N, C-alpha and C positions, 0 to 999 in steps of 0.2 A: 354651588357645586353642580346642581342639576343642569344649569345653563351651560356650564363648561362641558359636561358630558354630552349635551345635545349638540353643541358646536363641534366637538370631536367626532361625534357620530356622523354629522352632516359632511364633515371634511373627508372622512374615510369612505363615504358612500357617494361622493360627488365625482362624476366622471370628469368634470372640468379640471378639478384639482388633481385627480389621479393621472389623467393623461398628460397634463403639464409637468407633473413630477416625473413621469416616465421619460419625457424628452430631456429634462435637466439631468436625470440620473444617467441616461445613455451618454450624454456629452461628458459628464464628469467622470464616469467609470471607464469609458473608452480611452480618454486622455490621448497620450501619444502612442498607444499600442493598438493598432487596428485589429489585431488578432482577438482582442476581447469582444469584438462585435458578435462573435459566434458563441459566447457564453450563454447559457439558458436564461439568466437574469436579463442579459442585454436583449435577447430575442423578445422577451415579454415587454420590455420597455419600448422597443421599436414598434411592436404591434399596437400598443396603447397610444404611443406618440403619434403614429400615422393616423389613427382614427381621430385623435384630438385635432390635428391639423385639418383633416377633411371635414370635421364637424363645425369647428369654430372659426377657422381662418379663411379657408378657400371660399365659402359662400360670401364672406364680406368682400373679398377682392373681386369676385364675379359681379356683384351688384353695384360696386362703387362706380360713381359717375363723376367725370371731370369735365369742365368746360373746354379745355384745350385738347386739340388732337394729339399733341405730343404727350400730354399727361395720360390720355386714354391709352396710347400706345405703350407707355411705360407700365401702366396698370395691367394691360394684357400680358406683357412680357413677364411681369412679376407673378401674375396668376399662373401662367404657363410653367414658369420655373417651379413654383410651389406644387403644382399638380404633378410635375415630374418627380419632385422630391417625395411626395406622398406615395406615388406608385413604387418608387425605389424602396421606401420604408416598408410597404406591404410585402414586397418581394423578399426582403431580408427577414422580416418578422415572420411571414408565413412559411417560408421554406427553411429558415434557420440553417442548421448544419447540413441540410440536404443540398443547398445551393450556396455557393460562396463566390461572389464576383471578384474577390481579391485573391482567390486561389489559396486560401489559408486553411481549408478544411477538406475532409473527405467528402465525396459525393455519395449521398445515401443510396444504397442499392448498387453502387459501383462495384464491379468485380475486381478492380485493381487490388493488388496485394500489398501495396505500401500503405502503412497506417497513417492516419491523419496527424497533423502536427499542431502543437500548441505553442506556447511561448518558449523562446530560447533564452536561457538565463546563464550568464557567466558568474560562477561562484569562485571567489578567490580564497583558497585554503592556505593556511599557514602551518608549518611544522611546529611541534611543541616537544619540549624535553622536560621531564619531571626531575626534580632534585630529591625526591623521596624514594625510599626503598620499595621494591616490588610494585612498581606502577602498572597500570593496565595499558597495553599496547594497542594502538589503532593504526590500521594500514589503509591508505586510500589511493585510488587511481582516478585520474580525471580524463576527460576527453573521449568518452566511449559512448557507443550506441548499443553495446552488448554483443554484437556480431563481429567482434574484432579480437585483438590479442590482449584486451584489458585484463581478463582473468589470469592469463599467463604472467602478465606483468605484476599482478597482485600477488601471485604465488611466489614469484621471484623476490618481490619486496619483503614478504614475510620471511622467506628463507634467509635473506641477507641480514635480518634483524632477529634471528634466533627462534623463529617459529616455522619449522619445516612442515610443509603440507603432507609430504610422504613419509611414512614410517618404514625404514629399511633395516632389516636384520635387527640388531639390538638398539639402533638409534631411535631417539625420540622423534615423534611426528604424529600427524593426525590420522591419516588414512593408511592402513596396512593393505598388503596385496590381496588378502583373502577376506577382507571385511565385508559386512553387509551394511550398506550406507543408505540411510533415509535422508532424502533431500526434502525438507519441509518447506512447501511453497504456500502462497496465498491463492486459493482457488475460488473464493467466494464471489469475486468480482471479475467481470470481463474488461476489455479494453485496457486502460492503464491502471485499473484497480488491482490487477493480479500481478504476481511476480513476472518479471521479464523472462520470456521463454528462451530468448537468445542467450541470456546469461546462464540459465539452467542447462541449456545444451552444451555450452562451453564448459560448465562445471562437470557434467557427466563425462565429456571427452577427457577432461583433466584426470578424473578418477581412473578411467579406462587406460590412460597413458602412464599408469604407475611404472616407474623405472624397472621394477622387478617383474612386471607382467601381472596385470590384475586378473585374479581368478574368483573374485567375490561377486557381489550382486548390488545393484542400485535400484532403489524404489523411490519414485517421486510421489509424494503423498500429502494429503491435507484433509481436514474436516471442515467443510463449509456449513456444518451443523444441520443440514437438511431443512433449513429455513432461511428466510430473508435472502440477501444476495441479489445478483442481477436478474435471476430467473424467479425469485421469490420462493425457490425450493432448495436453497442452499448452494453448495459449490458445484463446480464442474471442472474436469481436466480435459474437456473437449469443446471449449468455446469456439465459435466461428470467428469472433473478433478478440484478438489477443494482444498482449503487451509485447510486441516484437516488431522488427522492421517488416517482416512478412506477417501480416495480421492473421493469416490462416494457420500460423504455427502454434498449435495448442500444446499443452504438456504431453498429451497422448501422442501427438505427431512427433514430438521430441523423442519420446521413448521408442516409438516405432522406427525412428531413423537409425537405430542401432540393432538391426535384426539378428545379428550373429552374436550378440552379447546379452548377458542377463540384466536387462534394463526394463523396468515395468512401472506401472502406476498403480496406486490404490487410493480410491476416494473413500475416506472413512465415513462420509455421510451415509453410505450404504449399511453401516453397522452401528451408527451412533445411538440408535434407540434399542439396541440389543445388549442386555446385561449378561455377562458370562463370568465364569471362573477362570483361574489361571491353568496353564498346561500342567503344572505340578500338582494340581488338584484333580487331574483327569479330564478336564474340559478342553476338548480340541476345537471347539467352535470359534469362529470369528466373532468379535464383539468388543464390548467395553468393560473394563474392570472399574469398580467403584472401590477406592482404597479404604474408605472408612468414613466416619462422621465428619461434618464440616470442621475446618481448621478454626481453632479458638480465636486466633488473631485476625486472619484475613477472611474468614467466613466461607471459604471455598470448600466444596466437596471434591477432592482430587479424583480425577478419572483419567484413564489412558487406554489406547487401543491395543488389541491383541489379534493378530491376523496371520493368514497364510498367503504368501506371495504367489504370483503367477508361476514361479519356478519351484514351488513346493516348500519354501523355507518358512518355518514357523517363527514368528517374532512377537515378543512381548516388549512393548515400548519401554517399560520400566526395567524388566529383568534381563532382557537380551535375547539372543538366538537360542531357541529350544532344540536340544538334541533328544529326539524321541527314543533313540536306541539306548543311550546312557541315562536318560531321564534326568537331564541337568540343563542349566542355562549357561551360555557363554556370554557374559556381559561385555567383556572387552572387545568382542568381535563386532558388536553393534555400534555404529557411529551415526550421529545426527548432525547434519548441516542445516542450520536455520537460515532460510533465505527470504526475508520479508521485503516489502516495498515501503519506502519512506513516504508518509502522507499524513494529512490531517485527519482528525476524527471528530465527528459532530458531538460526541459525548465526552470522550476521554482526551481530547486535545490532539494527541499525536499517537500514531500507531507505527511501530518499528519492531525491533527484535523482541522486546519483552511482551508487548501486546500480541505479537504474532503467535505466542503459545496458546492463545485462545483456540487455535485450530488444531491443538493436540488433544485437549479434553473434550468431553461430550457435554454440551450445554443442557441437553435433555436429561441425561443421567444425573448430572450434578443437581439439577433443579428438583428431580424426584427425591434426591438424597437430602434435600433441605439446605443446600449451599450452592445456588446457581452460579456457575463460573462467570458469566458475563457481568453479573451484578457485583462480583468481587474484584473486578479490575481496579476500581477506585480505592480499594483498601489493600492493594498489594497481592491480590490473588494469583496473578500470573507468575509472580516470584515464587509463590508456594508451589504452583504447578511445575515450574522448572525444577525447583529444589527437591520435590518429592516424587518426581517421575524419572526423567533422564535429562540432565543438563546438556545443552548443545555443545558439541565438540568445537564448533566454530560457527560464528554468526557472520553471514555475508549480506550486507545491506545493499539492496537495489535502490540506488538514488539516481538512476539513469533518467527516468521520467517520474516526477513527483507531483503530488497535489499540494500546493502551497497556499490554498485558499482556506483561511481559518474557519473551522467548524463546518466544512463542506463535505469532507471525506467521511467514510472510506471509499465509497464508489467514486470512480474517476473516469470520465470520458476522455477520448483522444483530445478533444478541444480544451478541456479543463487542465490537462497536464502541462507541466513545464519541463523542458529538457535541460538538465544540469550536467548530465554525462558523467556521473560519479558512481563508483562502487567502493565500498569500504568494508573492512573485516576486523573482527576482534573476538577473542575468547570471552571477553567481558561484555555481556549484552547491555547492561545498564550504562556503562561508560560509552559504548557505541551510540546508544540512543540519545544520551545527554549531548554528546559532541555533535551528532548529526542534526539534532533539533536546533542547536544554537548556531552552528556554522554553515548549515545548508538550508534547512527549512525556513528559519526566520529571515535570513537575507533574501531568499527567494520571494517570500511573502512581501517584504518591503519593496522589492523590485516590481511586484505586481500592483503596488499602490496601497497595500493594506497597512494600517497602523494599529489595528486591534490584535496585538500579538500575545496577549496574556495567556491564551490557551495553548500556545506553542512554546512558551518560555520555560525551560527546565529549572530556572532559578525562581520561578513563581511557586511558592510553597503553600498557597492558600488551600484550605481543605477541599479535596476532590479534584484538584488540578493535576495536570500532567506531571509537574515537578513534585507534587505531593505523593502521588501514587507510585511514581518511579522510585522515590526514596524508600517507600514502604516495601516495594518489590525488591529493591537492592538489599534491604535488611534481611528479608527472607532468604535470599541467595547466600548472603554472608553467613547466616546461621547454619547453613548446610555445608559450609566449608569451601565455597567457591568464591572466586574473586569478583567483586562488584564495587564500583565506586561511581559517585556522581560529583566528584571534585576534580576540576581541571588540573589541580596541582598534583594529582595522582595519575596523570595520563601522559603517555608518549604518543605523539602523532607523527607517523612516517608517510611521506608522499612520494609517489612514483613520478 
């Protein structure tokens, strides 16, 4: 056993083996997709491979002697070719995403506004019809970059199948003309890790275009938890590099593009470490409410934000819009549109609609209360967070650019992302996540050459896996009386 350990140790610390492995990995991983050359793992392989060639192969060719003139000429040609190859490898490895001779990535430091491109993947979706009573409806639109009419088509598709986006007079619908609408986005990551701001801009415009004239308010919000994330300090709604065709278009830029309307942002990171009481208790300060002790089943201490908007509106995420004059809450007037990005997660496999509620609660406050939110995801804690605060009125899944590399997300660079051009919506967050993981994320991962898909598979119910915690979350949602399913037999899928 000691001999084996010594052998393994030598192999791991041998530059000869390490460099050769780097070359073989680069060739195998790149395959038929040259865009993969700009992945971080590929850049590391290129750098080590170039050094290996320069160290072990080039000196041999330089010193080799042949009796024939022709042979010497061939040797010089081969040596020259290898030298050119090594130089090229050093350029690719050293400059990485900063320089790309194939024109497949952004130029670092470039002021151009068009975001870098990753892989383009064609996903073939199929409609589904359930034979069961009261199925969960999923609506999907393909072929979008976010800055087009895709959201309009999605709203029309929903309307045609019995789910109106607009509530008018006494008719059923999601958004009323005087509602206060929270658009919950992902702000913890820049580049493709955050919600597509083109999609959010289209969503804000759709709300403002209410057929009866919108007189309410829109707030783009999230809690990046004041920790981790692209900056190491939590979230931001003002990133320089965003998930949009114009990479300078942050969520704050989106809000500012409607100067004559009540559209604002609120980064809950700024209040995530401040514990407060409810308005009804006389506490008017912005901060986080801790609902009570940790949940017995999922172990989460449920928390939620309470804050005043730029336009003076008082909001309790759980209880609704506070009327200071009458001393009461209007729960019906507050609407939540949950708009996550579909991507992989290094710990929890997949992050989409359910996991996205991690940005509603306070990880800091829940930790102090003895039931840390992030640790509870694997036991269904986000289902509890949804059920015991405010269930989203609609989930709109941003699958325009996704991260389909298993166990790599949630951070996603421009180069790591794959364009699938899909947005999808459902009232049922569990059904939407199940369907999207199986029909978008897994096929995309296969297209990228991955075969280790257990962490993405919603039918994998091993303890702690995505399929396992999604089912536990679904059970929590069902207990609160909301629709939630992880069975394809209970889903309708409508495509535009």
